[in-house]
Each structure stands twice: as structure tokens, then as C-alpha cells.
N, C-alpha and C positions, 0 to 999 in steps of 0.2 A: 518453072516460073519465068515469066517474061522479064525483060530488063526493068520494066516499070509497070506493075499491075495496078489498074484503076480500081479503087475501092469505093463502093457506094456508101454514102452517109445517109442513114435513115434516122430522122429526128423525131422523137416521140415526146417532146416537151409538152405539147398540147394534149397528150393523152396520158402516158405514164407519168410524166412530170407533174401534171395537174393533180395526180393522186397523192402528191406530197401533202401532208397535213397543212391546211391553211392556204394552199396554192390555187384554189378554185378561181377560174377566170370566166368572165362573161364573154359574150360573142365579140363585142368590140375589142376587148383585150386580146382575145385569141387571134383576131385579125391583125392586130398590131404586131404580135409576135410572128405570125405567119408571113407578113410582109418583110420582116427583118430576115427570116429564114430564106425567103425568096431572094433577097439581095445577097445573102451569103452563098446562095447557089447550092444548097443541100439537094440531094437527089430525091429524097422522099420526105414528105411531111405527114406524120400520122396525126390527123386532126381531132380524133376522139373516138368514142365508142357509141355509135349512133343509136342503138336501142336502149342505152342506159337511161336516157331522159329526153324530153322534148328539147331542152336546152342543148344537150350534146348533139342531137340530130341536127338542129338548126346551125350549130357551129360548124359541123362537118360540111353541111350543104353550102354554107356561105363561103367557107374556105375553098371548096371545090369550084364554086362559081367565080371566085375572085382571083385566086392565085393562078398564074399562067405558066410558070417555069417548072417547078418540081412536080413529081407525081404526088397524088393525095391519097392517103390510105385511111381506111376506117376499120376498127377492130370489131370482130364479131365471134361469138362462140360457134361451135360446129353444129348449128341447127339452121334449118331453112328460114325460120322466122327472122333470126338475127341477120342472116346473109341478105335476105330480101330488103330488110330495113337499111342495111349498110349501103347496098347499091342504089336505093332510092335517094340517098344523100350524095353518093359518089358519082352518080351518072353524069353530073354536070361537068366533071373533069374529063369526060370522054375516055380516050385510050390512056390517059394519065391516071385514071381512077384505079386504085388497087384495093381489092378485098383481102383483108388480113384475118384469117380464121384460125382458131386454135382449139386444142383439147389437151388435157393433161395425160402424160404417158408414164409417169413414175408409179411404182407399186403403191406407195403411200397415198398418192392422189387418186389413183383408180379405185383402190379399195375403200378408202375412208371418205373421200369427197364425192367422186362420181358413182361409187358403188356399181361399177361395171367391170366385166371381165376384159382382159386384154384384147380378145378377138372382137368384142363389141366396140371397144374404143377404136380399133383399127378400121372396122366397117363404118363407124360413124364419121371418122376423119375422111375416108375416101368418098363417102356420099356427099359430105359437105364441100369438099374440093370440086367434085364434079358439078354440084349445083352452082357454086361460085363461077366456075368456068363457063357456065351457060350464059352468064352476064358479060364476062370479060376474061381474056387470056391472062390478064395481069393479076394473078392470085398468089398470095403468100400464105404458107401454112406454118404454124408454130407448134412445136412439141413442148407444151408447158412442163416445167420442172425436168427438162431433158438431162441435166447433169446427174440427177438421182435416178435416171431410168436405166434399166438393164440394157447394155449395149446391143445385144442381138435383137431385142425387140425394137430399140430405137432405130437400128438399121432397117428393119422390116418396115417400120412406119415411114421412114424417109423415102424408101424405094416405092412404097405404095402410093404416097401422095404425089410424088413426081410422075408416076405412071398415070395417075388420075388427072394431071394437068397443072399442078403447082409449079410455077417458074422460079419461086423463091422458097426456100425452106429454112426456118429459123430454129436455132438450137439455143434456147435460153438457159441462163443460170438464174432461174426465177428467184431463188432464195439466197443468192450470193454465197454459195457453198464451195465452189471450186477453187483449186489452186492452179496457177498458170500452167505448170507442166502437165497437170491432169486434164485441163481443158484442151491443151494442145493435142493430147493423146486421144481425146474423144473425137475431135474434128478429124484427126488423121485416121482413126478407126473407120469413120464413116466414108472418108475418101477412098479407103482401101477395100471396103466391104459392101458398098452400095453400087451395083452395076451401072445404074443410070444417073449417078451423082453429078456428072458433068452436064446434065440436061437442066440443071437448076443452079441458081446462085445460093450458096450457103451463107446464111446470115447468123449473127450472134447478138444476143441481148443479155447483157450482164448487169447484175445488181451488186451493190457496194457494201453488203453487210459485213464483210471482212476487209473492206478497203482495197479490194483487188479487181474492181470492175474494169478499169482501164488496162491493167496488166493482163487480165484474162482475155480481153478483146484483142490486144496486140498478139498474144500467143496464138489465138485462133486464126488470125490473119497469116501468121507464119506457117500454120498447118494447112492453109488453103481456103479459108473463108473469104468471101468477096464483098460482104456487107456488114457494117457495124451499126447497131441501133443504140442511140445515145440521146442525151438531153443537154440543153444549155445549163451551165453551172452544175451539171450532174444532179439536178433535182429529181425527185421521184419518191416512190413508196419507201418507207423505213429509212435506211441509210442512203437511198438514192440510186441513180443509174450511172452507167458509164458516162463520163463527162465528154461532151462533144469537143470542147476546146482542147482538152488534154490529149485525146486520141488523135485529133487532126494535127495539132502542133507537134505531137510526138513523132508522127509519120513524116511531117515536113522537116523536122530538125534532124532526124536520124535516117535520112535516105541512104547514108553510107552503108548501113547494115540492114535496112529494111526497104527493099525496092518497091515501094508503094506510093501512089499519088491519090489525091482526092480532088474533086472539082470545087472545093470550098474556097470562097474569097475570104481569106483569113482576116483581112483588114476590117471586116465587120464584126469580128468576134467580141471585141470590147464593148461596142455599142449594144450588141444583142444581150450581153451579160448584164449591163446596166439597165436596159429596158425591162428585162425579166425581173430583176430585183425591184424595180420601181412598181411594176404591175402586181407582183405577188407579195411584196413586203418582206421577202426572204433575203436577208442580207448575206452577201458573200463573205466568208471568213477572211480576215486580212492575209493569212498565209496560204490561201488557196492558190494552187498552181495556175499559171497563165493570167487569170483575171483578178486575183486578190490584190488588195491595195498595196501589199508589200512585195508583189511579184517582181517588180523592177526597182525596189528600194534597197539601198545599201547603207548600213550604219557603221559597220566595222571600218576602222581607219585603213587597214590594208586593202580591203575591198574597194573603198572609195578611191584610194590612190590608183589602184589598178584600172578601175573604170574610167577615171579621168585620163589615164595614159592611153588606154585602148579598151573600149566597152566589151570587146570579146573576151577579155581576161576573166570576167565574171558573169557575162550574159551570153547565153547560148542561143538567144533569139533577140531580135530588136523589138522595142515597144511598138514601133511603127508597123511591124508585121501583123499585129493584132488590132491595129487601129487606135493605138494609144499615142497621142501626140506629146512628146517631151516638152515642147515649148508651148505651154498652155496660154491661150489668149485670156487675159484677166479682164473681165468686164466691170464697169463701174457706172456711176450716175450720169457720166457724160457720154456713155456708149449709145449709139443709135440703133434704130430698128434693124438695119441691114446686118450690123455686126451680131445682133442677138439672133437673127434668123440663121445666119451662117453657123453660129455656134451650136444651135439646137440640131441643125442638120448634121454637123460633125459628130454630135453625140448619138446619132442614129434615129432621131425623131423625124417623122414625116407628117406634119400636122396641117390640117386645113386652116384657112385664113382666120376663121372665128376662134379657133383654139389658140393660134398664135397671138391674136389680139388679147385674149384673156391672160395668157402667160406673160405677155409683154407688159401689161398694166401692173401685174404683181411684181415683175422684175424691176420696173422703175420705182415702185414703192419701196421695195427692199433695198435698192441701190441708194435711195435717199438716207437710209439708216446704216448702211455698211460701207466701208471703204472699198472693198473688193467683192465681186461676185464670182464664185468658183463653179466649176462643173457640177459639184455636188449640190450647190444651191439651186442650180437650174433643174437638175433632176427632181429635187424636192418641190420646186414650183410647179413643174409639169405634172408630177404625181398629185399635187393638191388641186390644181386648177383644171386639168385635162383628163388624166387617166382615172376616171371615177366610175363607180357603179351608179345606177339610178339613185338619186338622193331623195329617198322617202323622208329621211330625217336630216335636217339642215340646221347648223348652228347659226343663230342670228346675233346673239350677244351673250357675253359671259363676264361676270364681275365677281372676283374672289377677294375676300379679306381674311387675313390670318395674322398670327402673332401671339400676343398674350391672350387675346380673346379667342373664343372658339372659332375655328376655321369655318367660314360660311361662303357658299357659292350661290349666286343668282344666275340662273341659266335661262335664256330665252331661245326657243327653237321653233322652226317651221316643221310641223309634222303633217305629212300628206296635205301640205298647203295651208294648214291652219296654225296660227301663231299661239304658242303656249309658253307660260313662264312658271318657274318654281324656284324657291329658295330653300336650301338644305344645309344643315350643319354636319360636318364630317370629322374624322380623326385628323385629317390634314387637308390642305387646299385641293389636292387632286382627288382624294377620297370624296370630298364634298361635291366636287364637280361631277364625278362619275355617278354618285348617288342621285343627284338631280337629273342627270341625263337618263338614268335607268327608270326613275319614277315617271319622267315625262313620256318616254317611249313605251313603257309597259312591257319591255322585252324580258324573256327568260334566260338570256345568255349570261354565262358566268365568266368572270375575268380569270384567265389562267396565267397570263404573263404580261408584264409591263416593263418596257425598256425605254430609257431616256438617254439621249446622247447629243452632242454638238455635231452639226454637219461639217463644219470646218473649224479651224482654230480661231482663237480670239474671243474677247468678251462680247463682241457684237455678232457672234455666230448665230445662225438660226438653230433653234432647238428642234430635234426630230424625235418623235415618239412612236413606238410600235407597241401595239397591244394584241394579245391573242385571246379570243373568246371561244367558248365551247357551249354548244346547245344540242342536246339529244345526239351526242356522238359526232356532231359536225364541228369542225374547227376552222376559224378564219383568222387572218391577220389584218389589222388596220394600221394605217400610217397617217401621221399628221406632222406638219412642220409650221413653225411660226417663230418670230423673234421672242415671244413670250411662251415659256415652256408649259404653262398651265393651259393656254389656248391650244398649243400643239397637242397636248394630252387629250383635251376635249375633242379636237378634230379627229385624232386617231381613233378614239373610242366610238365616235359617231360613224366614221368610215367603216369600222369593223361591223357595227350594227347594220349599216346599209348592205355590206357584203353578205352578212348572215341572212338577211331578208331575201337577197337575190339567190343565194345558194339554196335556201329552203324552197323557194318557188321553183327553181330549175330542177331540183331533185325530187319534186313531189311525185313524179312518175319514174320509178326506177325498176331495174331488173330484179 
């Protein structure tokens, strides 16, 4: 091992991360995240699964056309149709375009899912890699469910796809099954038993079903892997993926015993985390490492005293190293446009003038009602005014009465441009509002979760509402914020309905 080995960071937030329930993103939202990843200087952005739907294809194509720094990858199964479709989208990235093809290699997957013999699987993989190489030398191959694959067969597969032209070979822990020492031994076995192993970068893609995705990824690096596949905030299917911020800051913080570096500009980590939460509505748990609200908070008196004397007594990294400014600029009604623009840029938003104008109008209106505007308020404003799916359903007016009398909601909406109004009685004010909205929109979505909270402290805080809707197996999250919690709830419900309509349209053509 060299004195400082450069590790590639492969971000799959836009592909595997989007498979997290409720995390579907439209093309505009994917581009926002991609631009943030570009600023962060990740090595590879996996932009989607091009053959999965027209929406996914267009998103990969747009990212390939727009992003100039990182390589752009598209996932495809080991068949020619998938590979052709992937390159159709990726070609705009030129030599930075990466075809990422995969097939399962574990006995359980080969027998029960693929219903193929091991030799057939190996032949299919080799043929797929050779076909991909006909488009570009930048080909990655993944052995799906590698951790549960018999090691001799896994070694044969890795050797064969490298011979066929794969320059990156991924060893995924697809179901989050491995223990760190076990994963270390798997990578070491391959390094010791695959003759041409040094002709490709060994990548790892770990899931977090047992909470060990980051630990397993770090163990793999110690065994000789050279690329980590991860997501912002660790989002992804089931319990999620390896967290980008945790693995990157782990390597940065413990260089004393792990001689690895990455090219990631870590000062953009906090902004990327906030942006993803705003886009998807998936809130980061307060005790989440690196980016959680409590990551740099100290309540115990001993800790507070130590930090005041010397921050390094209880902080192993600085807030500034991830882009978190200790000295927050508090905005208010006297703050001007320049201060507002500076703040949204510090928070990681790069908005066109028309979006800044919309957000600034809402900011001034809120500032007239609140003493102080915090970062969380600005996130909510931008989520409400800017980061939106196409608004087929739009709230025009809502009036709710409750108390001793039966709770009643009068809701007026613009539906596909037409104004409609309805008054409904419910079990409570929110129930009445939701029933009116459901009647007006005629949607079949079912409410699965409803969460209300204050964005900041104080009785003048904005209320923030998150709802989860389900329809025909699809789930989406909607967000809304307003000084009136009933209005926030209605906006969140309508936001979710708009997202559901977008998801249904985008997934109308699927694999």
C-alpha cells in the first residue's frame, strides 16, 4: 500500500438512493443534486437506470449532458437491450460515460431468481461486458449478492469480466449481510486468487441492513478495494446504503491509521445533506453521524466546559470541515436581498433569478411575522417555493373552523388550471382539510403517515408538515411549511399528490 492511496467515491444517490421509499425525484431535482455532487467533486455519479422508464432515461441523459466534472454512470442488466439503452443516454458524457452492468452470482439468486446455471451466468456476464466495451472502455461490472456467493465462483467471475474488458469490478453486499472482518476476507481472497485483479479497480457497494455498511466499506478498503459506492445521508433501499459523509469523513479523520485520501470537497457535505432532505422530504435523524442536528451539539456540562476550553476535547472534526458555519447569520425583516442571496448560496442552493425572486418575496413576508429567520426557515421556503414537482393541483384558499362545532374545511384549489371549491366536515380540522382535498382531486392515494413539527423554536415558528402517501405500491413524501399548521398540512398533502402524479407518469413504462 502506498503512503496515501487515492480512493474513488462513486455516488449512487440518484439511482440506489432514489429507490428509498418516497425518495423519487424528477429530472429537475436530480439535476440539483447532481450539481451539488459536482461541487463536492465526487469521482462518479450514478444517475439512474436508463431502461427502467422514460423518466429515468431522460434524467441520465440530462445529467450526462450537463455535468462536466465527474464520470456519469448508468445501471443496466447484463443484456444487450439494457446496455444499448444505457449508452444512448450516457454517450453525451463522452469518455466520462460509464456503463455499469450487473448480474447475480449467489446460488440463491441464480437458482430462484435467474433460474440459470452458474456457467450460463458467467457466459452472460462476459458477453455483456464485451458488448459494453464496444461502446466505451469505461465499463463497471457488479456481481450482485457477491457476499453470499461461493468464493471460488466469485473469483472466476471477477477474472472473466476483467479479461472481457471491465475496468471496475464491484463486490456488493446487496442485502447488508456481511460482518466487517468477513468482508475484509472476501476482498483479500479475491486479491490473492484472481490473477488479473490489478487490471481493474475493485469497488464495494454495501447496504445497511445490519447497520454495518460504512464499517464494511472501510474494511474492504483496508483489504485493497479502491472505490466505495455510497449515497448522501445513506439513503437507499430498505435500511439504506453506505453513507457518503461518514465514509469520507472517517477516512479524513483517521488518516493516522488508514492511509487513504479522497478528492471530495468536504465543505459541501452539509449543504448536500440539507438539499437532499429538502428535495426528498426524508429528514435526517438528529443523532445521525456528521450531518445530524446533534452532531456538533453538546449538552452535558463536562462536555460544554471542555469544548469551551478547547473544541478538540470533544470534537474530532470541525463543523467548518463539512460546511457548517458555527456563527450563523440570523436574517430578519431588515435584511436585504444581498444578504439573503449570500445565505442561500452558503446553504448550497444555486438558483436562477426567477427562483430567487419567488423565495425572497416569501422570505420578506415571513420576516414580517417572525423576529428571526433561521437556516431551517430558508430551507422550508425554498422547498415550498422552488423545489417543486409540476403543480397539477394547487392550493388557492383554505378556511377551517373547529371547536365545539363540527370541524369544517372549505378548500379552494386550481386543478389542471380550473378553480374548484368544496366544503367538508371531518373528525378534526386536518382531517376535514384532507378529505376536501381528496374529494377535489379524485385521487386514490392513501395517507400512511402524518408528521407535524416546528421548524425552529418559539411560538412564531413556521410549522412544517410531512405526509406519506401510498398508491398501488408506490410511496411518496410530501412537505409543506407555513405559519399556520393547517395550511402547512394542506400544502404537504397537495405536494405529495403532485409527486404521486409525477411518479405514476414517469414509471408508466418500466422494466
